[in-house]
N, C-alpha and C positions, 0 to 999 in steps of 0.2 A: 538404716533404710534411706533416710533423708540424705545422708552423705553420698551413698551410691547413686541416688537419683541426681544429685547436684553434679556428681562426677560425669555421669552419662550426658547430662545437659551441656556441661562444659566441653566434652569431647565433640558432641554434635555441633555446638556453636563454632568450635575451632575448624572443623571440617567444612562447615558452611562458609566461613570466611575465606578459606583457601579456594573453594569453588568459585566464589564471587571474584576473587583476585585473578584467577587464571581464566575465567570465562564470564567476564562482566557483560559481554554483548548479549548473551541469552537472558541474563538476569534483567537487564534493562528492557529487552523486548517483552518479557513476561510481565514486568511491572507496568509498562506502558499499556499493554492490552488489558491488564486488570483494571487500571484506572479508567480506561475507556468503558469497560464493562460496568464499573460502579456508577459512572456518570450517566450512562445511557439506560441502564436496566435496574441495578440494585437500589440506588438511592431513590429514583422516582417510584419504584414499586413498594419499597419497604418503609421509607421515612414517614409517609402519611399514616400508615398502619401503626407504626411505633407510637406516633403522637396521639392518634385517636384511641389506641388501646390503653394508653396511660390515662387519658381523660375518662375513658369508660370505666376503668378500675376505680378511679377517684370518685366518679359519680355514683356508681352502683353501691359502693359501701357494703354493709352487712345485709342489705335487703335481699329477700328471696323472690323468685319469679315462678309463678305457678305453672306457666307453660313449659318451663324447663325442668320442673320438679320430677315428673315421671322418668325422664331420661337420666337425670342426676341420681335418682334413687337406684335405678337399674345398674348403674356403673360405679356407685359408691362415691359420688362427688358430694362434699359437705355443703350445707345450705349456704354458707358464706361465699362459696366459689361457683355457684351455678352458672353465673354469667360467663365463665371462662370458655364455655362451648362456642360462643360467638367468635372471639378472636382466634380460637384454636383452629377452626375450619375456614375462616375468612382472611386471617391476617397474614399467613405464610410464615416460613422459618425466619427468625426464631421468635416471632411475636407471641405465640402461645406460651413458650418457655418464659419470656419476659413477664407475661401476665401472672404466671404461677409464682415467679420470683417476687413480683410486686405485691401479690396477695400475702406472701410470707413476710416481706419486709414491713408491710403496713399492719401486721398483726391479725389479719383476718383468718388465717389458717395456720396450723402448726407446721414445723419444718418437715416432718415425716410425710404429711399429706401433700405438701408442695413437691417433695421428691417423687411421690407416686404419680402426681399429675404430669410430671415430665415424661412419663413412659408413654403417654398417648395424647397429650394436649399440645404437642408441638408438631405442626404439620404444614405441608405445602399449601399455598393459598391460590385462589382463582386468578389473581392478578398475574402470578408467575405462570400458571398453567395456560391461560388463554392469551397471555401477552407474549410468551416466549416458546412454550412447548408446542402450541397449536401449529406453528409453521412446520413442524417435523412430521405431520401426519396429513394424509390426503383427504380424510373425512373429519368433519367437525365432531361427529358423535363419538369418535375415538377419544377425544380429549375429555368429553363429559364422562365417558366410561372410565377413563383413568382416574378422574376425580372421585367417582362413586366407589371404585375399588379402594382408593386411598382412604376415604372416610370409613368404609366398611372394615378395612384392615385395622384402622385405629380403634374402632369400636370393639372389634374382636380382641385386640390387645388389652383394652380396658376391662373386658369381661374376664380375661385370664390373669389380670393383675390383682392380687388379693389386697383387701383393705385391712390394715393393721388395727387392732383394738385400741392402741394408744392414740391413733388418729381420731377415732370416734369420740373418745373421752376428752381429748384436748380441744375438740371442736366447740364444746360447750363453754369453754373458758376463754374464747377468743377476745383479744383486746379491742379497744376502740380503734378503727382504722386510721392510719396516718396518711395524709395527703402527700403525694409524690409530685415534685415539679415536672410538669409534662414536657415542655420544650427541652429543658436541660437533660432530662432522662432520655428522651428520644434521640437527641443529638449525640449524647455519649454512646448509646447503644449502636447508633448508625456508624459512628467512627470506628468502633470496635469491629463491627461486621466487615466494613470495607478494608480494614487492616488485615483481617484474616483472608479475605478474598485475594488481596494483592500477594500475600505470602504464599498461598497455595497455588496461585497462577504461576508464580516463579518456579515453584517445585515441579509443577506439571510440565512447564517448558523444558526444564532439564531432563525430566524423565522421558519426554518425547524424543529428545536428542539421543539419550543414552540407550534405552532398551525397549520402550513401548512399541516401537515400529516393528518389532519381531512378532507380536501377537496378532491374531485375527482382529478384524476391525470391530466386531461386536464386543470382544474382550477388552480391546483398548478403550472403547467407550464406557464399558462397565467399570474398569479400573479408574478412569478419570472421574467418573461420576461418584465412585466411592470416596475419592479424595475431595472433590469439589463439585457440588451439584450443578451449578450454572454452567461450568465448562463441559461437564458431561452431557448436559442437554444440548449444548451447541454442537456436539459431535454426533447426535442421533441420526442425522440425514446420511451419514456415511455407512450406516447399516442398510443394505439394499432390501432385505426381507422385512416387510412391514410388520409381520407378526412377531418376529424376533425383536424388532425395534420397539414394539409395544411392550413386550415382556421386560426388556432391559430398562426401558423408561419407567415402568411401574416399580421395578425394584429400587432404582436409584432415587426415585421420588420418595419412597417409603423410608429408605435408609437415611437420606439427608446428606450423608457424607461426613468425612472427618472434619472438614471445614465448618460445617454447621454444628458439629459436636463442640468445637472450640468456641464458636459463637454463642452456643447455649450456655456453656460454662461462664462466658464473659458477662452475660446479661442476667445470671442467676447467682450472685455472690452469696456465700454462706450456705449453699445447697449442694449436696452430693449429687453427681450425675450417674451414679450406679444404676438407678432405676431407668434413667433415660437410655443408657446403652442397651440394657436388657429389653426394654420396650421397643426400641428401634429394630433390633434383630428379630424380635417376634413379629413386628409389623411387616418387615421385609419378607419374612417367610410366608405370612398370610397373603401378601400382595402377589408374591411369585406363584403361589398355588392357585389363587383365583385367576390371575392373568393367563397362566398356562391352561387352566381348565376352559377358559373362554376362547383363547386363540387356537387351541388344539382340538376344539369341539368335543371336549369330554363332558359326559353327562353328570358329573359329580357336583357341579357348581350349584344347580338349582336346589337339590335336596339339602346340601350343606347350608345354603343361604336360608332355606325354610326352617331348618333346625335352629339356626342362630336367632332368627326373629321370634320363634316360639319361646326360646330361652329369655329373650329380652322382655317379651310380653308377660311371661310368668314372673320375672323379677319386678316389673312395674306393678303387677297386681298384688304381689306380696309386700311391696313397699319396703 
């Protein structure tokens, strides 16, 4: 299996080198625009969160927080990892994943639980939403609504992601947390993220030239967003129907894209991302259903939301 994988990688690398040799102009154009994107958006919005999330992980240690206790019990978060809710919904991709990896690397949670956390604790952040996505919508409330849908779909994913018994038993034997160098860790993670953004921007540039122009604009935006989230959000204004734009945006925000998948794998060494892939597909499905229900004026959203919160309240009471 490993030999076949290496063979496919070798063939892909050879094809990529030939493409760069015969069409270096588009590669340079894609790399240049990706670097501009990293300097203007990615680094300013993510590096502070990377740094602060590492400092937060080091500072919180094994302590528990009562105000997060009911929410953590409802969704099966171990006591040592309750604080992960904060960077998960405020930090942006892939800060939540990095925090889960840091909790595992520092010995605060077992590997299986860290893998489970990846299914729903890696989400888009308000800095990206209100700093970049907001320009694509005529009303500010739509951006708030996108964030609410995103958080709700992540919580739904957590509710449907089972807790393994091995995680519960391993939680009791967690090691003393090891402090992680904050600046070095944040800088390393930031470099990895930017490298993936550059690579996927080059790929998208070639795909635009080769065949993406054949598809409808909304499908082009969706496909670009599936590959790389930031570039997909930059294309949103090309969808003229605001309702369709909202649904497409909600889906690509929930999925994160292939680029974020590789970023997540880069900042979580030693952790399988199988749970992450399943969780992101589930979260995208929930986001699509909720967004369609709202934009198409369907009456299913309110009762479904009511049932979900009743489930959460019941879980909190049962502890």
